[in-house]
C-alpha positions as CSV (number, residue, x, y, z in Angstrom):
1,X,-117.2,104.9,9.1
2,X,-116.3,103.4,5.8
3,X,-118.2,100.4,6.8
4,X,-121.3,102.4,7.8
5,X,-121.1,104.3,4.4
6,X,-120.8,101.0,2.5
7,X,-124.1,99.7,4.4
8,X,-125.9,102.7,3.1
9,X,-124.8,102.2,-0.6
10,X,-126.0,98.7,-0.5
11,X,-129.3,99.4,1.6
12,X,-129.9,102.1,-1.2
13,X,-129.3,99.6,-4.0
14,X,-131.6,97.2,-2.2
15,X,-134.2,99.8,-1.6
16,X,-134.1,100.4,-5.5
17,X,-134.0,97.1,-7.0
18,X,-137.2,97.3,-8.6
19,X,-136.5,100.6,-10.4
20,X,-135.7,100.1,-14.0
21,X,-133.8,103.3,-14.2
22,X,-131.7,102.8,-11.3
23,X,-128.1,102.0,-11.9
24,X,-126.4,99.7,-9.0
25,X,-123.7,101.9,-6.9
26,X,-120.8,100.3,-5.5
27,X,-118.6,101.5,-2.5
28,X,-114.8,101.3,-2.8
29,X,-112.1,101.6,-0.1
30,X,-108.5,102.6,-1.1
31,X,-105.9,102.0,1.5
32,X,-103.3,104.4,2.0
33,X,-100.1,104.5,4.3
34,X,-100.0,104.0,7.4
35,X,-103.5,102.4,6.9
36,X,-105.8,105.2,6.4
37,X,-108.7,104.4,4.1
38,X,-110.8,106.7,1.2
39,X,-114.1,105.5,0.3
40,X,-115.5,106.4,-3.2
41,X,-118.9,105.5,-4.4
42,X,-118.8,104.0,-8.2
43,X,-121.7,103.9,-10.3
44,X,-121.5,100.8,-12.8
45,X,-122.8,102.2,-15.8
46,X,-122.2,100.5,-19.1
47,X,-122.1,103.3,-22.0
48,X,-121.8,100.6,-25.0
49,X,-124.8,98.9,-23.9
50,X,-127.2,101.9,-22.8
51,X,-126.7,103.2,-26.3
52,X,-127.7,99.7,-27.8
53,X,-130.8,100.0,-25.4
54,X,-131.6,103.3,-26.6
55,X,-131.5,102.2,-30.2
56,X,-133.4,99.0,-29.6
57,X,-135.9,101.3,-28.0
58,X,-136.4,103.9,-30.8
59,X,-136.6,101.0,-33.1
60,X,-139.3,99.3,-31.3
61,X,-141.1,102.4,-30.6
62,X,-141.6,103.2,-34.3
63,X,-142.4,99.7,-35.4
64,X,-145.0,99.3,-32.6
65,X,-146.5,102.8,-33.7
66,X,-146.6,101.9,-37.5
67,X,-148.5,98.5,-36.5
68,X,-151.3,100.1,-34.3
69,X,-151.8,102.5,-37.5
70,X,-152.0,99.5,-39.9
71,X,-154.6,98.0,-37.6
72,X,-156.5,100.9,-37.3
73,X,-156.6,101.5,-41.2
74,X,-157.3,97.9,-41.8
75,X,-160.4,98.1,-39.2
76,X,-161.6,101.4,-40.7
77,X,-161.4,100.7,-44.4
78,X,-162.2,97.0,-44.5
79,X,-163.6,96.1,-41.3
80,X,-163.3,93.0,-39.1
81,X,-161.5,90.4,-41.3
82,X,-162.3,92.2,-44.4
83,X,-166.0,91.8,-44.2
84,X,-167.0,95.1,-45.3
85,X,-164.2,95.8,-47.9
86,X,-164.6,97.3,-51.2
87,X,-163.4,94.0,-52.6
88,X,-166.0,92.0,-50.9
89,X,-168.7,94.5,-51.7
90,X,-167.7,94.3,-55.5
91,X,-167.5,90.5,-55.2
92,X,-171.1,90.6,-54.2
93,X,-172.1,93.2,-56.9
94,X,-170.6,90.6,-59.5
95,X,-172.8,87.8,-57.8
96,X,-175.8,90.3,-58.1
97,X,-175.0,91.2,-61.7
98,X,-174.6,87.4,-62.7
99,X,-178.1,86.4,-61.4
100,X,-179.9,89.3,-63.1
101,X,-178.2,88.5,-66.4
102,X,-179.5,85.0,-66.0
103,X,-183.1,86.2,-65.5
104,X,-183.1,89.9,-67.0
105,X,-186.7,90.2,-66.9
106,X,-187.0,90.0,-63.2
107,X,-187.0,93.4,-61.9
108,X,-186.4,92.2,-58.0
109,X,-183.2,90.9,-59.2
110,X,-182.4,94.6,-60.8
111,X,-183.3,95.8,-57.3
112,X,-181.0,93.8,-55.6
113,X,-178.0,94.5,-58.3
114,X,-178.6,98.3,-57.8
115,X,-178.7,97.6,-53.9
116,X,-175.2,95.7,-54.1
117,X,-174.0,98.9,-56.0
118,X,-175.1,101.0,-53.3
119,X,-172.7,99.0,-50.8
120,X,-169.8,99.2,-53.1
121,X,-170.4,102.8,-53.1
122,X,-171.0,103.0,-49.1
123,X,-167.7,100.9,-48.7
124,X,-165.7,103.5,-50.8
125,X,-167.2,106.8,-49.4
126,X,-166.8,105.3,-45.8
127,X,-163.2,104.3,-46.5
128,X,-161.9,107.4,-48.2
129,X,-163.6,109.5,-45.1
130,X,-161.9,107.3,-42.4
131,X,-158.6,107.8,-44.1
132,X,-158.8,111.5,-44.1
133,X,-160.1,111.3,-40.6
134,X,-157.1,109.2,-39.2
135,X,-154.6,111.6,-41.2
136,X,-156.1,114.8,-39.3
137,X,-156.0,112.4,-36.0
138,X,-152.4,111.8,-36.8
139,X,-151.9,115.6,-37.1
140,X,-153.6,116.3,-33.6
141,X,-151.1,113.2,-32.2
142,X,-147.7,114.6,-33.7
143,X,-148.7,118.1,-32.4
144,X,-149.2,116.3,-28.9
145,X,-145.9,114.2,-29.2
146,X,-144.0,117.6,-30.2
147,X,-145.1,119.2,-27.1
148,X,-144.2,116.3,-25.2
149,X,-140.7,116.1,-26.7
150,X,-140.1,119.5,-26.0
151,X,-141.1,119.1,-22.4
152,X,-138.5,116.3,-22.2
153,X,-135.8,118.5,-23.7
154,X,-136.7,121.1,-21.1
155,X,-136.3,118.8,-18.2
156,X,-133.0,117.5,-19.6
157,X,-131.7,120.9,-19.6
158,X,-132.1,121.2,-15.8
159,X,-130.9,117.8,-15.0
160,X,-127.9,118.2,-17.2
161,X,-126.9,121.6,-15.4
162,X,-127.2,119.7,-12.2
163,X,-124.9,117.0,-13.5
164,X,-122.1,119.5,-14.6
165,X,-122.2,121.6,-11.5
166,X,-122.5,118.3,-9.2
167,X,-119.0,117.4,-11.4
168,X,-117.5,120.8,-11.1
169,X,-118.2,120.5,-7.1
170,X,-116.8,117.1,-6.9
171,X,-120.4,115.9,-5.6
172,X,-122.0,112.8,-5.8
173,X,-124.0,112.7,-8.7
174,X,-125.5,109.3,-9.2
175,X,-128.9,110.5,-8.7
176,X,-128.9,112.9,-11.3
177,X,-127.0,110.6,-14.0
178,X,-129.9,108.2,-13.1
179,X,-132.6,111.1,-14.1
180,X,-130.4,112.1,-17.2
181,X,-130.4,108.4,-18.6
182,X,-134.3,108.1,-17.7
183,X,-134.9,111.1,-19.9
184,X,-132.8,109.8,-22.5
185,X,-135.0,106.8,-23.0
186,X,-138.2,109.0,-22.9
187,X,-136.6,111.0,-25.8
188,X,-135.7,108.0,-27.7
189,X,-139.1,106.8,-27.7
190,X,-140.1,109.9,-30.3
191,X,-136.8,110.1,-32.0
192,X,-133.5,108.0,-32.7
193,X,-130.9,109.9,-30.9
194,X,-126.9,109.9,-30.4
195,X,-125.1,111.4,-27.4
196,X,-121.7,112.6,-27.2
197,X,-120.0,113.4,-23.8
198,X,-118.0,116.4,-23.1
199,X,-116.0,117.7,-20.3
200,X,-117.6,117.9,-16.9
201,X,-120.1,115.2,-18.0
202,X,-122.1,117.5,-20.3
203,X,-123.9,115.9,-23.1
204,X,-124.9,117.0,-26.6
205,X,-127.9,115.2,-28.2
206,X,-128.3,114.7,-31.9
207,X,-130.7,112.9,-34.0
208,X,-129.7,109.5,-36.4
209,X,-129.9,112.2,-39.3
210,X,-127.6,114.5,-37.7
211,X,-129.7,117.4,-36.7
212,X,-128.6,118.7,-32.9
213,X,-131.3,118.2,-30.6
214,X,-129.9,119.5,-27.3
215,X,-126.5,121.3,-26.9
216,X,-126.1,123.6,-24.0
217,X,-129.8,124.5,-24.1
218,X,-132.5,122.4,-26.2
219,X,-133.4,123.2,-30.0
220,X,-136.7,123.7,-30.8
221,X,-139.0,120.9,-32.2
222,X,-141.7,122.4,-34.4
223,X,-144.9,121.3,-36.0
224,X,-147.6,123.2,-37.7
225,X,-150.9,121.0,-37.4
226,X,-153.5,120.5,-40.1
227,X,-157.1,120.8,-38.7
228,X,-158.8,119.0,-41.6
229,X,-157.4,116.6,-44.7
230,X,-158.8,116.2,-48.2
231,X,-157.5,113.5,-50.5
232,X,-154.2,115.0,-52.4
233,X,-153.2,117.1,-49.4
234,X,-149.8,117.0,-47.8
235,X,-149.2,117.5,-44.3
236,X,-146.5,119.6,-43.1
237,X,-143.3,118.2,-41.5
238,X,-141.7,118.0,-38.1
239,X,-138.7,120.1,-38.0
240,X,-135.8,119.6,-35.3
241,X,-133.7,122.8,-35.3
242,X,-134.9,123.4,-38.9
243,X,-134.4,120.2,-40.0
244,X,-137.3,118.0,-41.2
245,X,-137.6,114.4,-39.9
246,X,-137.6,111.7,-42.6
247,X,-140.5,109.6,-42.5
248,X,-140.1,105.9,-42.1
249,X,-140.3,103.1,-45.2
250,X,-141.3,99.7,-45.5
251,X,-143.6,97.4,-43.3
252,X,-140.3,96.7,-41.4
253,X,-139.9,100.2,-41.1
254,X,-136.9,102.2,-40.8
255,X,-138.6,104.7,-38.4
256,X,-136.9,104.9,-35.4
257,X,-139.0,106.7,-32.8
258,X,-142.8,107.4,-33.2
259,X,-142.6,110.6,-34.9
260,X,-141.2,109.1,-38.2
261,X,-143.5,106.3,-37.9
262,X,-146.5,109.0,-37.7
263,X,-145.1,110.7,-40.7
264,X,-145.0,107.4,-42.8
265,X,-148.7,106.6,-41.6
266,X,-149.8,110.0,-42.7
267,X,-147.9,110.4,-45.8
268,X,-147.2,107.0,-47.2
269,X,-149.6,104.2,-46.0
270,X,-152.5,106.5,-45.7
271,X,-152.0,108.3,-49.1
272,X,-151.6,104.8,-50.9
273,X,-154.7,103.1,-49.4
274,X,-156.5,106.4,-50.6
275,X,-155.3,106.1,-54.1
276,X,-156.0,102.5,-54.2
277,X,-159.8,103.4,-53.2
278,X,-159.8,106.3,-55.7
279,X,-158.6,103.8,-58.5
280,X,-161.2,101.3,-57.8
281,X,-163.9,104.0,-57.6
282,X,-162.6,105.2,-61.5
283,X,-162.6,101.4,-62.5
284,X,-166.2,101.1,-61.5
285,X,-167.4,104.2,-63.2
286,X,-165.8,103.4,-66.5
287,X,-166.7,99.7,-66.0
288,X,-170.7,100.6,-66.2
289,X,-170.0,103.7,-68.3
290,X,-173.0,103.3,-71.1
291,X,-170.4,104.0,-74.0
292,X,-167.3,102.3,-74.9
293,X,-165.5,105.6,-74.6
294,X,-166.5,105.9,-70.8
295,X,-167.5,109.3,-71.2
296,X,-171.3,108.6,-70.4
297,X,-172.1,107.7,-66.8
298,X,-174.0,104.4,-66.0
299,X,-174.8,102.9,-62.8
300,X,-171.9,104.9,-61.1
301,X,-171.3,108.6,-61.4
302,X,-169.5,111.2,-59.6
303,X,-169.9,114.5,-57.8
304,X,-166.8,115.5,-59.1
305,X,-165.0,115.3,-62.6
306,X,-165.7,112.3,-64.6
307,X,-162.8,109.9,-64.5
308,X,-160.5,109.4,-67.4
309,X,-157.2,107.3,-67.7
310,X,-155.6,109.1,-64.7
311,X,-156.1,108.9,-60.9
312,X,-158.3,111.5,-59.4
313,X,-157.8,112.2,-55.9
314,X,-160.7,111.8,-53.5
315,X,-163.0,110.0,-56.2
316,X,-163.7,107.2,-53.8
317,X,-165.4,110.0,-51.6
318,X,-167.3,111.5,-54.8
319,X,-168.7,108.2,-56.4
320,X,-172.4,108.1,-56.4
321,X,-175.1,105.7,-57.7
322,X,-176.5,107.2,-60.7
323,X,-180.1,108.6,-59.8
324,X,-181.2,107.3,-63.2
325,X,-180.8,103.7,-62.1
326,X,-181.9,104.1,-58.4
327,X,-186.0,103.7,-57.5
328,X,-185.2,105.2,-54.1
329,X,-184.6,108.4,-56.3
330,X,-187.4,108.2,-58.8
331,X,-184.9,106.0,-61.1
332,X,-185.1,102.7,-63.0
333,X,-183.2,99.8,-62.0
334,X,-183.5,98.0,-65.0
335,X,-181.6,100.6,-66.7
336,X,-179.1,98.3,-66.1
337,X,-180.6,96.3,-68.9
338,X,-181.6,98.8,-71.1
339,X,-179.7,102.1,-70.5
340,X,-180.6,105.3,-69.0
341,X,-179.1,107.6,-71.5
342,X,-178.5,105.5,-74.3
343,X,-180.6,102.9,-75.4
344,X,-178.7,99.7,-75.0
345,X,-181.8,97.4,-75.7
346,X,-183.0,98.7,-79.0
347,X,-185.5,95.8,-79.3
348,X,-186.9,96.1,-76.0
349,X,-186.7,92.5,-75.2
350,X,-187.1,91.3,-71.8
351,X,-184.5,88.8,-71.9
352,X,-182.0,90.8,-73.1
353,X,-178.8,90.3,-71.0
354,X,-175.9,91.5,-73.7
355,X,-175.3,95.0,-71.5
356,X,-175.3,92.9,-68.2
357,X,-172.6,90.4,-69.5
358,X,-170.8,93.3,-71.0
359,X,-170.6,94.9,-67.7
360,X,-169.2,91.7,-66.0
361,X,-166.6,91.5,-68.7
362,X,-165.6,95.0,-68.0
363,X,-164.9,93.9,-64.3
364,X,-162.5,91.3,-65.2
365,X,-160.9,93.0,-68.3
366,X,-157.7,94.7,-68.1
367,X,-157.1,98.7,-67.2
368,X,-154.6,100.8,-66.5
369,X,-154.0,101.9,-62.7
370,X,-151.8,104.7,-61.3
371,X,-148.3,103.5,-59.8
372,X,-149.1,105.8,-56.9
373,X,-151.7,103.2,-55.6
374,X,-148.6,101.1,-54.9
375,X,-150.0,97.9,-56.6
376,X,-149.6,96.7,-60.2
377,X,-149.9,98.8,-63.4
378,X,-152.4,96.8,-65.4
379,X,-154.9,94.4,-64.6
380,X,-158.9,93.7,-64.0
381,X,-160.6,95.7,-61.6
382,X,-161.8,92.7,-59.4
383,X,-157.9,91.8,-58.9
384,X,-157.1,95.2,-58.2
385,X,-159.6,95.5,-55.4
386,X,-158.5,91.8,-54.3
387,X,-154.7,92.9,-54.3
388,X,-155.5,96.1,-52.0
389,X,-156.8,93.7,-49.3
390,X,-153.9,91.8,-49.8
391,X,-151.5,94.7,-49.7
392,X,-152.7,95.9,-46.4
393,X,-152.8,92.7,-44.5
394,X,-149.3,91.7,-46.2
395,X,-148.0,95.0,-44.5
396,X,-149.7,94.2,-41.3
397,X,-148.4,90.6,-41.2
398,X,-144.8,92.0,-42.1
399,X,-145.0,94.6,-39.4
400,X,-146.4,92.3,-36.6
401,X,-143.4,90.2,-37.6
402,X,-140.7,92.7,-37.4
403,X,-142.5,94.2,-34.1
404,X,-141.7,90.8,-32.5
405,X,-138.3,90.8,-33.7
406,X,-137.5,94.3,-32.5
407,X,-139.5,93.7,-29.2
408,X,-137.2,90.6,-28.7
409,X,-134.0,92.8,-29.5
410,X,-135.3,95.5,-26.8
411,X,-135.9,92.7,-24.2
412,X,-132.3,91.5,-25.0
413,X,-130.5,94.6,-24.6
414,X,-132.9,95.7,-21.5
415,X,-131.6,92.1,-19.8
416,X,-128.2,92.6,-20.9
417,X,-127.9,96.2,-19.4
418,X,-129.4,95.2,-16.4
419,X,-127.3,92.2,-15.9
420,X,-124.5,94.8,-16.0
421,X,-126.2,97.7,-14.1
422,X,-129.1,96.2,-12.2
423,X,-129.5,95.3,-8.5
424,X,-129.0,91.6,-7.7
425,X,-131.1,91.3,-4.2
426,X,-129.3,88.0,-3.4
427,X,-125.7,89.3,-4.3
428,X,-126.2,92.7,-2.1
429,X,-127.8,90.8,0.7
430,X,-124.8,88.6,1.0
431,X,-122.8,92.0,1.1
432,X,-124.7,93.6,3.7
433,X,-124.3,90.5,5.9
434,X,-120.5,90.8,5.4
435,X,-120.7,94.4,6.0
436,X,-122.4,93.8,9.2
437,X,-119.8,91.2,10.3
438,X,-117.2,93.6,9.4
439,X,-118.9,96.3,11.5
440,X,-119.3,94.2,14.5
441,X,-115.7,93.3,14.3
442,X,-114.6,96.9,14.0
443,X,-117.0,97.5,17.1
444,X,-115.2,94.8,19.3
445,X,-111.6,96.0,18.4
446,X,-112.6,99.4,19.3
447,X,-114.0,98.2,22.6
448,X,-110.8,96.1,23.2
449,X,-108.8,99.3,22.7
450,X,-111.1,101.1,25.1
451,X,-110.6,98.5,28.0
452,X,-107.1,98.6,27.3
453,X,-106.9,102.4,27.7
454,X,-109.5,102.1,30.8
455,X,-106.9,99.7,32.2
456,X,-104.0,101.6,31.6
457,X,-105.4,104.5,33.4
458,X,-106.6,102.9,36.3
459,X,-103.0,101.7,36.6
460,X,-101.7,105.0,36.7
461,X,-104.4,106.1,39.1
C-alpha cells in the first residue's frame, strides 16, 4: 500500500514537471515497531527562496513597465531616432535663419524660415498633446490593474480559507498551497509584498510600505480615474487600505510592482517632459520677440498668456506662428527681417540682416529655466532642447540596463527556487524504477506467503 502511494506521488510529480507553480512532493515512510509503516507526503517548499523570488519579480515588473513607458514617450515626443524632436526642428530653424540672414532680400528664404518655425510649433504641440494622452491612458491602465489586483485578492481569500480548513482537518493541502503561492506571485507583479504565516497556515500580506493588503479578508485597493489631463494637473493616488502607494524614483526605479511604476510615469517622467517642452516654447517666444523686454510677440506667439520669466504649464500646446508672419494667414514672412508690430528696419534696406542675426544670437544666449523641468537652470535654448533629448535617452539607457540586471536576478532566483522545489524528470524516473522493483518484490513475498499458507492448509486436510 505504501509503495503504491509513493508511486502515485512520483507520477504526480512527473505529470506536473513543466508547471512553474508546482512544488515537488516527496512521499516519506516512517517505521514503527513491530514493523508497521506510516506514509507522509512532504511538500518541498523553500520559504526563503520564495520570498526572494517575489521581491525579484516585483522589482522586474516595475522596471519593465517604466522602460515601456519611456519608450512610448520617446517615440511620441521625439519620433524614431529623435528625427522629429523639438531639438531637431529648432536646429533646422537655425539653419533656415542662417540662410535667410546671408541673403535677406530673398523672400523664398523668408518663407522657408517661417515653414521651419511651423515645424517647430507642430513638434511642440504634438509632444504636449501626446504626453497628456499618455497620462490619461496611464490612468485607464491603473484602473484596470487595480480591478485585477482586487480580483486576485478575492481569489486569495478563498484559497487561503481552503488551506486553513485543510490544516485543521489534517488533509493534504499541497495543491492549495501551490495555488496560494501562484496567487502571491501574481499579486507581487502589481505591488511589492511581504507575508507573515500565522497559526493553521494562515497568511497576512503587507506591502513593502507597511500597508495591510490581506488579513483574514482582503483590504480594498482604490483608485479614482481622471478621464482627461491638461498640463499642470495632478492625478489621483492609488490607495491600499487608505494608504497611498508611493511613486518610484529614478531610471533604475525604486518602484517594486507595476502600480508604483505607473504613478512614476504619470506624475514624474511625463510631467518633467511636459515642463521641458513648455520651457522650450517659452524660450522660442521670448527669443523671437520684437522688443528686448520680450513683451511684443514676434515670429512665435501663444493662444494663452504671454510668457515671462517663469514656467507656464501647457505653453508647448499653446504656442503658435504669429499670423503677421505667416503668408498662409495673410501675413508677410519678411516681417522676420523688418518686424510686424515694431519697425526693426527703419531704412527699409532689402539687405538688412541685423534682426535676423539678433534672433540667432538669442537662440544661443543664456536664459533661466525652471528647475521643474529637471535640466540645468541656466543655458541657451538650443542646448536646453538638445539636453532634453539626452535626458530622455539617458533615462531609457539607464532603465534598460537596470531592467537587464533585474531580469537576470529574477532568472537566478527562479532557477534557485526550481532547483530546490522543482521536479527533475531523471530523478523521478529513477525513483519510479526503484518503486517498481520494490512493488514487485512485495508482490513476490506476498505470493510466497500465500503459497506457504496454501501448502499448510492442504497438509491439514
